[in-house]
N, C-alpha and C positions, 0 to 999 in steps of 0.2 A: 585388511581394509583400513586405511587411515581415518581419523576422526572427521576430517573435512569431507571426505567422500561419503561417509555414513550420514553426516548431516544433510548433505545435498540430496542423497538418495531418499532419505526419510521424508524430507519436505517435498521434493518433487513428486514422489508417489502419493503423498497425502493430497496435494493439490490436484493431481491427476484423478484421484478417487472422487473428488467433489466438484470438479470443474463443470460449469453449465454447458448444456448443449443448445441453449436458446438465448435470446436477447431480450432485454427489458428496455424501458424508455431511455435509460442512460447509455448503455453500451451499444444499443442499436445504431445510434447516431455515429458513434465512433467507428463501429464495424462497417457501416455503410460507406464511410470515407475510404477505408481500407479497400473495400470491394471496388469502389468507383475508380480508385487510382490504378488497381491491377487490371480491371476489366475494360475500363473506358479511358484510362489515362486522363481522368478528369477529377476536379474537386467537387463537382455537383453530385449530390446523392439522390436525386429524384428517382432514379431507376431502381434503387435498392431499399430505401428506408421502409417502405410499406410492405415489402416482400420478405425482408429478413427478420423483422420484429415478430416476436411470438404472438400467437393468437390470444394469449392471455393478457397482452398489453396493447397499448396503442401509441402511435408516434406523437410525441409532443416536444421532445428535445431536438430542436433543429433551428437553424437560422434561415431567414428568407432575404435574398438580395437580388434585385432585378428580376423578381418573379421566379427565381430558382432556389431550391433548397440546398443548404450546406450544413455540415456539422456545426453545432454550436459549442463544441468542446475545444479546449486547447489541443493542438493536433498531434503532439508527439506520439501518443499511444497508437493512433491510426497509422502513422508512418512506420512504427516498429512492427506493426502487424503485417505490413506489405510483404516482406520476404517469406513469412510463414504462410500467408494466404496463397501467394504465388506458387510456392513449392507444393502445397497440398492440393492446389487446384488442378494439377496434372493427374491426380488420382480420383478426385471426386468433385462434383458440383453441388453436393448436398449441403445446404446452409448450416444444418445442425452439426455435421462433421467438421466443417470449416470453422464454425464458431468455437467448437471444443478445442481444436488444435491451436487456433490463433490465441485464444484465452490462455491456454496452458503454457505455450511457448513464448508468451510475453509477460503477462501478470504473474504466472506461476514461477517462471524463471527469475523474474525481477525480485520476487519475495524471497525465494531461496538464496539468491545472490546477496540480498541485504543481510540475511541471517549469517551467511558465510563471512560477510564483512564484519559483523559483530564479533564473530569468532576470531578473525584475524586481528581486529582492533584490540582484542583482549590480550594479545601477546605483549602489548605495551604496558600492561598493568599487572599481569600475573603469569607465572610459569605453569600454573595448574591447568592442565588441559581439560580436566573434568569440569571445572568452573566455566571455562570458555565454551565447552560443548553444551553444558546445561543452559547457559544464557542464550546461546544461538538457537537451541531447540525451543526454549521458552518463547522467544520472539516468533518463531515460525509456527508453533503449534498451540501455545498457551496464551496467545494474545490476539487482539483484533486483526492483525495483518493476515492471519490464516484465511479468513473469509475473502479478503481482497486479493488473495493469491489465486482465487478460483473464478473470478469474474473479470470481464474486459472493461473495468473501470480504470481511472487514471492513477489512483493513489499508490499502487505498487511501484510504478515508475517514478513518481515524484519522491517517494520515500527513499528509493535507491539512489537517485542522483543527488538529492539534497544531502543525504547522509554521506555519500561518497565525497562530496565537496568538503564537508566538515573533516572527514578522515584525512584527506590529502593536505588540508591546511594544518592539521595537528602534526602530521608526519613532516611537513616542511618546517614547522617550529622545532621539532626534535632533531631533524637530520639535514635540513636544507635541501637545495635542489629546486631550481626555478621551474623545471618541468611540472613539478607538483602544483605550483601556483597556476600554471596554464591549464592543466586538467581540472583543477578545482574550479576555476572560473567557467570553463566549458560545462562542467557538471551542474553548476548552479543555473546556468542558462537553460540546460536541458530540463531541470526541475520546473522552471517557469514555463517552458514550452509544453510541459505535461499538465500543470495546474497553474493558472495565472496567479492565484493567491500565494504560491510559493515565492513570489517576489519578496514577501516578508522575510523568508529565510535567506534569500540572496542578499538583501540589504544587511542583515545581521552578520552574515558570514563575511561580507566585505569589511564591516567594522572589526570583526575578529582578525581579518588579514591585516588591517591597518595597525592593530595593536601588536601583532606579531612583528611586522616590519613596515614602517611608514615609507621606507625607501623603495620597497619592492611590491607594495600592495597594488601598484598600477598594473603589474603583470596580470594579477587576478582580474582586475577591472577590464583591461583590454581583451582578455580571453573571454570574459563574460559578454562584452559587447559584440565580439565576433560571433559567439554562439547565438546570441539573441537576434542578430541580424537575419538569421535563417527564419526565425519565427516572424519577424517583420516582413520578410519576403513572402511568406505564406499569406499573411494578412493582405498584402498588396495584390497578390494573385487572385485571392478569393473576393476581397471587398474593396479593392482599388484604393486602399489607404494602409500604410504600414502600422498605424496606431489605432485602427478600428478593430476592437475585439469582437469576436463572433457574437458575444452576448448583446452587443448593441442592436443586432438584427434578430435576436432570439424570439421565438414564438412565445416564450415566457418572460419577455423583457418587462412588460408592465406589472407582472406579478412579483418578480424577484429582483429586478435590476434597475428599475426606473428611478428609485430614490438614492440620494447620495452618490458615491462613486461606484457604479454598477451594483448597487445594493448595499454597499458597505457604508454604515452610518455611525453616528455617535452612540455610545453606550448609554442606555437608560435602565431603569429598574426592571422593565418588562424583559429587556434583552438579557440583563444579568440573571433574572430568574430562568430564562431559557438556557443560559450557560450552566446553571446549577442542575437543571434537569438533564442536560446533555452529559454532564459529568457523573451524576450520582444516581440516576434512575436505573431500574432494572434494564439490562441491555445497554446501559450507558457506558461511558469511557472506562471508569474504574471497575465496573462490573465485568467487562470483557477483557480488560487489561489490568489485572490486579497487581502486576509487578510495577505499575506506574506509582502506586502508593508507596511501595518499598523504595522506589527510586528517589522520590521526594524526601523520604526519611534519610536516605543515604547522602543527599547533597551536601549537608554540612561537613561530613567526614571527607567527601570527595574534594570539597573546596579547599581544604587545608593544603593539598598538594597541587590541585589544578584549579586555581581561582579563576583564571581567564576563561577556561572551558566551562566552568560552572556558570559564570555570568552569561556566556553565550547560550547555554542550554536554557537558562531562566528567561532570557530575552526571547528566544524562539518559542518557548512555552507560552509566555505572556501574549505574544503576537498572535499565535494560533488560537489561544483561548478567546482573545478578542474577536477574531474572525468567526469562530464558532458561535459566540454569543449573538452576533448580529446577522449571521447568514446560515448557521447550522440548524438542522432539524433532522428528526429520525425519518429517513426515507429509503434506507436499504438495510444496513446492518450497523448497529451501534452509532458512534459519533465519527462518521467516515472522514470528515475533514481533519481529524486528529491522527489519522494513520501516519502522516508525515512526521509527527512528533515521536512516535513510539521508538524507533531505533536510537534516537538521541537519548531517551530516558534509560536505555539499557546500559549506557556507559558508566554512569555513577554507581551502578550495582557492582562493578569490579572493585570498588573500594571497601566492600563489606568483607568481614573476616569469616570466610567460609569454613575455617577450621573449628570455629565454635559450634558445638552441637545445636544450640538454639537457632543459629542462622541457617545451618544446614537443614534442620527440620522445617523451618519456616519456608525455605526455598522449595523443598519437596512438596509441602502443603499447597503453596501458591501454584506450583506447576500442575499438580493434580487438579486443583480447582479450575485454573485457567484453561487447561486442556479440555476438561469436561465441558465447560461452558462453551468454548469456541468450536469444538467438534460437534456438539449438539447444535450450536448456532448455525454452523455451515449447513446443517441438515434441516434447519427449520425455516430460515429466511429465504425469500424469493423462490419458494418451491413451485415446481411445475410438474412433478411426478403425480399422475392422476390415478384414482381408483376408477376403472372403467364402469363399474356398477353404480357407484355414487356420483360419478362425474365431478369429483372435488379434488383439490390438491391434497397431497398426502405428505406431510413432513415425516421425517424419520426414514425416508427412502430416497433422499436427495443425493444419491451417490451411485456410482456405476453398478455396484452389487445389488443395491436396493432396487434400482431401476430395472435391472435384468430380471430380478425375481417378480417385480410387479408386472412386467410384460408377460410373465408366465402364470399370472394369477395368484402369486404368493406375496403376502404382506407380513413381514416380521418386524416392522417399525425400526426402532433404533438398534435392534440386534443385527441389522445389516452392517453396522460398524465393526462387528467382531473380526472380520478378516484383516481390517486395517490395524486393529489393536494387536492381533496376533503377529502381524509383521513387525510392529514396534518391539514386542517382547523378544522376537527372534534376533533382530539385528542389534538390540541394545541390552541383551540379557546380562552380559558381564558388567556393564556400567550401572545397570539398575541394582544389581546385587551390591556393588560397591557403594553406591550413594545411599542405599537403604540400610547398610550395615551400621549398627550402633557404634558411636564414637565415644570413647571414654573421655571424661572431662578432666 
């Protein structure tokens, strides 16, 4: 079995192990649009929102236009879920089962694909397959994207398409080929169609394209405009205006989006303090993604060879940090608006000298810490596995095995993760022995 297949199998089965069978305030809105498209060929979600959302949550994320309810989310994720929902609806009408497979075959696949792209991207920087494999797995298991590969939120799709655009632009710079510019522009548009604030990334990537080739950057721009026209068509169909974002009619508009540009305002001390909390708190960005700290430390070394790419990554980081400061808060798992940033930060890590024992030991340490945090986090946040006797949610059982045991009256808490860990040891036993073998200096 080749490394790429092992990476995909490991990550996909990990996300399958943790994927939700229920919907919260965020993903119920998105899933309802998927269901409405398949079942009623409509963009109106009135028939589904109150029935698909879990009893532990209540519907509040939706838009109201002309007395009818619509999803208040950027629509790409909902449309990606349509073929999955349609296929499995032939076998079941159970919302829990449909939720599970729609989440797994959209967010789970997207996160695994992003990790594989990190692995493939690594071929441009090193011939060491162990380093490429380690970084791809670190993204998928030992960083915040693990959690967002298990829920039907938007961030997994946005990260994939934004990062794909960057990859294609980099490959165009190295090898040429106008088709890469076309697909890069379309990928940037898809990222915006998944999360509107990914427009920050799209603008920066267009500037990157301009620096690569001022004569050919228009190809990227035209492809982007062609892709974004589909998003504008959705706005028109739902809200009778191509430029009316769903948040304009959101149930939460007055709370989150009424000031500034849909809630995006100037930075002040209060918002800067919010950023620091989002970054450095327990369960914050650097806590759940420890490799990000190492990436920032590696940027000076990376910039010696890849100055333009370094500036692009810094610009994307700055833009997303600003957005997190003014709009971000802890409402699901860690600093979810920064999931988009994580794959970009893994590229500078390829500049590290992994032949040095100290670097190798640091990587293994961060991997173990990051994996422990995120595997536990996936089993702690948004739990809905209940103890029938206590009628309370039970973290430590938020996975297929733990849920099965709980349904039979057995509660072993985080020991329910042991089958997954055993699978890791079996499939990666040779690589683990190689990476943990002492290296003579």
